[in-house]
C-alpha positions as CSV (number, residue, x, y, z in Angstrom):
1,M,108.7,-36.9,-40.9
2,N,110.8,-39.2,-39.9
3,I,109.5,-42.0,-37.5
4,R,111.7,-42.9,-34.5
5,M,111.4,-44.9,-31.5
6,D,114.6,-44.4,-29.9
7,G,114.3,-45.5,-26.1
8,Q,111.0,-47.0,-26.3
9,V,110.1,-50.7,-25.8
10,A,108.0,-52.7,-27.7
11,I,106.5,-56.6,-27.4
12,V,105.5,-58.3,-30.5
13,T,103.8,-61.7,-30.0
14,G,104.4,-64.5,-32.3
15,A,107.3,-62.7,-33.6
16,G,109.3,-66.2,-34.4
17,R,108.4,-65.9,-38.0
18,G,106.2,-64.4,-40.8
19,L,104.4,-61.2,-40.1
20,G,105.3,-60.9,-36.3
21,R,109.0,-61.4,-37.1
22,C,108.7,-58.5,-39.7
23,H,107.0,-56.3,-37.4
24,A,109.7,-56.9,-34.8
25,L,112.5,-56.0,-37.4
26,A,110.8,-53.1,-38.5
27,L,110.3,-51.6,-35.3
28,A,114.1,-52.5,-34.2
29,E,115.1,-50.8,-37.3
30,R,113.3,-47.5,-36.0
31,G,115.0,-47.8,-32.5
32,A,112.7,-49.9,-30.4
33,R,114.0,-52.3,-28.0
34,V,111.8,-55.5,-28.9
35,V,110.6,-58.4,-26.8
36,V,110.4,-61.1,-29.6
37,N,107.6,-63.4,-28.3
38,D,107.3,-66.9,-29.9
39,L,105.6,-70.2,-28.6
40,A,108.4,-72.0,-26.5
41,D,108.9,-75.7,-27.5
42,A,109.0,-78.5,-24.9
43,S,112.3,-77.5,-23.7
44,G,111.3,-74.0,-22.8
45,K,113.0,-72.6,-25.6
46,S,111.6,-70.7,-28.8
47,Q,114.3,-71.1,-31.3
48,N,112.4,-68.9,-33.8
49,A,112.5,-66.1,-31.3
50,E,116.2,-66.5,-30.7
51,D,116.7,-66.3,-34.4
52,V,115.0,-63.0,-34.5
53,V,116.9,-61.3,-31.6
54,A,120.1,-62.5,-33.4
55,E,118.9,-60.6,-36.3
56,I,118.2,-57.5,-34.5
57,V,121.3,-57.6,-32.5
58,A,123.3,-57.9,-35.4
59,A,121.9,-54.9,-37.1
60,G,122.8,-53.0,-33.9
61,G,119.6,-53.2,-31.9
62,D,118.4,-54.6,-28.6
63,A,116.2,-57.5,-28.0
64,L,115.3,-60.5,-26.2
65,A,113.7,-63.5,-26.8
66,N,110.5,-64.8,-24.8
67,G,108.5,-68.2,-25.0
68,A,105.4,-67.4,-23.3
69,N,102.1,-68.8,-24.1
70,V,99.9,-65.6,-24.8
71,A,96.7,-67.8,-23.8
72,D,98.6,-68.5,-20.3
73,Y,98.1,-64.9,-18.4
74,A,101.0,-66.0,-15.9
75,Q,103.3,-66.6,-18.5
76,V,102.3,-63.2,-20.0
77,Q,102.7,-61.5,-16.7
78,A,106.2,-62.9,-16.4
79,M,107.0,-61.9,-20.2
80,V,106.1,-58.2,-19.1
81,R,108.1,-58.6,-16.0
82,Q,111.0,-59.6,-18.0
83,A,110.7,-56.3,-20.1
84,M,109.9,-53.9,-17.1
85,D,113.2,-55.9,-15.2
86,K,115.4,-55.1,-18.4
87,W,114.1,-51.6,-19.5
88,G,111.9,-50.5,-17.1
89,R,108.7,-49.6,-19.4
90,V,106.6,-50.9,-22.2
91,D,105.5,-48.4,-24.7
92,I,104.3,-50.6,-27.5
93,L,102.1,-53.9,-27.7
94,V,101.7,-55.8,-31.1
95,N,99.3,-58.6,-30.4
96,N,100.2,-60.8,-33.2
97,A,100.2,-64.4,-32.2
98,G,97.6,-66.6,-33.9
99,I,96.8,-70.1,-35.1
100,L,94.5,-71.6,-37.6
101,R,91.9,-74.5,-37.3
102,D,90.2,-74.0,-40.4
103,K,87.0,-76.5,-41.0
104,S,83.4,-75.8,-42.3
105,F,81.4,-74.9,-39.1
106,V,79.2,-78.4,-39.3
107,K,82.8,-80.3,-39.0
108,M,84.3,-77.9,-36.6
109,S,84.8,-79.3,-33.1
110,M,83.9,-77.0,-30.3
111,E,87.6,-77.7,-28.8
112,D,89.1,-76.2,-32.0
113,F,86.6,-73.3,-31.8
114,R,87.7,-72.5,-28.2
115,L,91.4,-72.9,-28.8
116,V,91.4,-70.2,-31.8
117,I,89.5,-68.1,-29.5
118,D,91.7,-68.7,-26.7
119,V,95.0,-67.7,-28.6
120,H,93.7,-64.7,-30.6
121,L,91.2,-63.3,-28.4
122,I,92.1,-64.3,-24.6
123,G,95.8,-64.1,-25.6
124,S,95.4,-60.4,-26.9
125,A,93.4,-59.3,-23.9
126,N,96.0,-61.2,-21.6
127,C,98.9,-59.1,-23.2
128,T,97.0,-55.9,-23.1
129,K,95.9,-56.5,-19.3
130,A,99.5,-57.1,-18.4
131,V,100.8,-53.7,-20.0
132,W,97.7,-51.6,-19.3
133,E,98.5,-50.3,-16.1
134,I,102.2,-49.6,-16.9
135,M,100.9,-47.6,-19.9
136,R,98.5,-45.6,-17.8
137,E,100.9,-44.8,-15.2
138,Q,103.4,-43.7,-18.0
139,K,100.5,-41.8,-19.6
140,Y,101.5,-43.2,-22.8
141,G,100.9,-46.7,-24.8
142,R,100.4,-48.3,-28.2
143,I,98.4,-51.2,-28.8
144,I,97.9,-52.9,-31.8
145,F,95.4,-55.8,-32.3
146,T,95.5,-58.1,-35.2
147,S,92.0,-58.3,-37.1
148,S,91.5,-59.9,-40.2
149,S,89.1,-59.6,-43.3
150,T,87.7,-62.7,-42.3
151,G,86.5,-61.0,-39.2
152,L,85.3,-57.9,-41.0
153,Y,83.8,-60.0,-44.2
154,G,83.6,-63.7,-43.4
155,N,85.5,-66.5,-44.9
156,F,84.3,-70.1,-45.7
157,G,85.6,-72.6,-43.0
158,Q,87.0,-70.0,-40.8
159,A,84.0,-69.5,-38.1
160,N,86.5,-69.8,-35.0
161,Y,89.0,-67.4,-36.5
162,G,86.6,-64.9,-37.9
163,A,84.8,-64.6,-34.6
164,A,88.0,-64.1,-32.7
165,K,89.1,-61.3,-35.5
166,M,86.2,-59.4,-35.4
167,A,86.1,-59.5,-31.3
168,M,89.5,-57.6,-31.9
169,V,87.5,-54.8,-33.1
170,G,85.2,-54.8,-30.1
171,L,88.0,-54.8,-27.8
172,M,89.7,-51.8,-29.7
173,N,86.5,-49.9,-29.5
174,T,86.2,-50.0,-25.7
175,L,89.9,-49.8,-24.8
176,H,90.3,-46.7,-27.1
177,L,87.5,-45.1,-24.9
178,E,89.1,-46.1,-21.7
179,G,92.7,-45.3,-22.8
180,E,92.0,-41.8,-24.3
181,K,93.1,-39.7,-21.5
182,Y,96.4,-41.7,-20.7
183,D,97.4,-41.2,-24.3
184,I,97.0,-45.0,-25.0
185,R,96.0,-45.4,-28.6
186,V,94.5,-48.6,-29.6
187,N,94.1,-49.7,-33.4
188,C,93.8,-52.9,-35.3
189,L,95.5,-54.1,-38.2
190,A,93.8,-56.5,-40.8
191,P,96.7,-57.8,-42.7
192,A,96.7,-59.6,-46.1
193,A,100.1,-61.4,-46.3
194,G,101.8,-64.5,-47.6
195,T,103.2,-66.3,-44.6
196,A,103.3,-69.8,-43.6
197,M,100.1,-69.5,-42.0
198,T,98.3,-68.6,-45.4
199,D,100.4,-70.8,-47.3
200,G,98.2,-72.8,-49.6
201,L,95.2,-70.4,-49.0
202,M,95.9,-68.2,-52.1
203,P,97.1,-68.9,-55.5
204,P,101.1,-68.9,-55.7
205,K,101.3,-65.5,-57.7
206,V,99.2,-63.6,-55.0
207,F,101.1,-65.2,-52.5
208,E,104.4,-63.9,-53.8
209,L,102.7,-60.4,-54.3
210,L,101.4,-60.1,-50.5
211,A,104.9,-60.1,-48.8
212,P,104.7,-59.4,-45.2
213,E,107.4,-56.7,-45.0
214,S,105.3,-54.1,-46.6
215,V,102.4,-54.6,-43.9
216,S,104.9,-53.9,-41.3
217,H,105.1,-50.3,-42.3
218,G,101.7,-49.9,-41.2
219,V,102.6,-51.1,-38.0
220,V,105.3,-48.7,-37.3
221,F,102.7,-46.2,-38.2
222,L,100.1,-47.4,-35.7
223,A,103.0,-47.8,-33.0
224,S,104.3,-44.2,-33.5
225,K,104.0,-41.0,-31.3
226,D,101.6,-39.6,-33.9
227,A,99.3,-42.4,-34.2
228,P,95.6,-42.5,-34.6
229,S,93.4,-44.2,-32.5
230,R,90.3,-46.6,-33.0
231,K,91.2,-47.1,-36.7
232,V,91.2,-50.5,-38.5
233,L,94.2,-50.5,-40.7
234,C,93.9,-53.0,-43.6
235,A,97.1,-53.7,-45.5
236,G,98.6,-56.0,-48.0
237,G,100.9,-55.8,-50.9
238,G,101.6,-52.2,-50.4
239,S,98.2,-51.0,-50.2
240,F,96.5,-49.5,-47.2
241,A,92.8,-48.8,-46.5
242,V,90.7,-48.2,-43.5
243,Y,87.9,-50.3,-42.4
244,R,84.7,-48.4,-41.1
245,G,81.8,-49.8,-39.3
246,Y,78.4,-47.5,-40.4
247,E,75.2,-47.7,-39.1
248,T,72.1,-46.8,-41.3
249,E,69.9,-43.8,-40.1
250,G,67.1,-46.4,-39.6
251,A,63.4,-45.6,-39.0
252,N,61.3,-45.2,-35.8
253,L,57.9,-47.3,-36.1
254,H,54.6,-45.9,-34.8
255,P,53.2,-48.1,-31.9
256,D,50.5,-49.3,-34.2
257,R,53.2,-50.8,-36.4
258,L,55.6,-51.8,-33.9
259,N,55.7,-55.4,-34.9
260,A,57.6,-57.7,-37.1
261,E,55.3,-56.9,-40.1
262,G,56.0,-53.2,-39.3
263,V,59.7,-54.1,-39.7
264,A,59.0,-55.7,-42.9
265,K,57.2,-52.9,-44.4
266,A,59.6,-50.4,-43.2
267,W,62.6,-52.4,-44.2
268,D,63.8,-50.2,-47.1
269,A,63.7,-47.3,-44.9
270,I,65.8,-49.2,-42.4
271,N,68.3,-50.3,-44.8
272,S,68.9,-47.2,-46.7
273,E,72.2,-45.9,-46.6
274,K,71.2,-42.0,-46.7
275,G,72.3,-40.3,-43.4
276,M,74.7,-43.2,-42.7
277,Q,77.0,-42.5,-39.9
278,E,79.9,-44.1,-38.0
279,L,79.4,-43.9,-34.2
280,R,81.8,-43.3,-31.8
281,S,80.6,-45.4,-29.0
282,G,77.7,-47.6,-28.4
283,F,75.8,-44.7,-26.0
284,E,75.4,-43.0,-29.4
285,Q,73.4,-45.5,-30.7
286,S,71.1,-45.5,-27.8
287,T,70.9,-41.6,-28.0
288,K,70.0,-42.0,-31.6
289,F,67.2,-44.1,-31.0
290,A,65.5,-42.1,-28.2
291,T,66.1,-39.1,-30.2
292,Q,64.1,-40.5,-33.1
293,G,61.4,-41.9,-30.7
294,A,61.1,-38.6,-28.8
295,A,60.9,-36.7,-32.2
296,R,57.9,-38.9,-33.3
297,L,56.3,-38.5,-30.1
298,G,56.9,-34.8,-29.6
299,I,58.9,-35.4,-26.4
300,D,61.5,-32.4,-25.1
301,L,64.6,-34.8,-23.9
302,S,66.1,-31.6,-22.7
303,E,63.9,-31.1,-19.7
């Protein structure tokens, strides 16, 4: 199988360096025309984005630079119009732009908390909203959100970043359902990479091993025609894995034990991994709980 993206248009945010640059180059190598987005400076120009565009063009590809602030919806809309005016479609969106403002929660200002949420979560929502109708009308789209092991598992000093990155999974879950009939496939990438953003956060040998280029192979797959949907692809150093969120089977408490003490007494059963399932929507949880209660009370839910 040879994955090609000839004739398709991709937008990659935060693509002036690091992971985003590697994603943009990898998609262009497969034939995609790429909007290389990276935050502009005070003059309104993004030299980093221009440099990546030059690399793509030098290799025989087609690309344009854009300096939109993803947290500003008007700027994002203008970026999407720029792509539509030039190429007439948008097939792939890679939400990669991000920042760090690391501090322990006790020392973290709410301004820094909001700033990280604005760039990662609101920025990703802005970009996705701006292309959503286009993809629905095309009946085709591939959207990739960037999550993180910090969101999935936690990291000391990154409450703002972790909250934003786990929010990517929630956004993916719902947009997968809403986009399914339009062949809009929505996934998350949880990368581990040595970049300017992670420099100093990991030992030097680990930093060198986790080259960002290897992660971009996963992005190309998630952006391809045969991509899955509603997956969290973890990638780093040439390794790939899928994160899944499971829910225990749980236990339904008798009315006489429906109190905090009853929860404590039944905790082993509630916490048991036997019969764990990966649910496909929030409604499935409600159905599971109702079914358990009906079974205990002898109620036929089919009537």
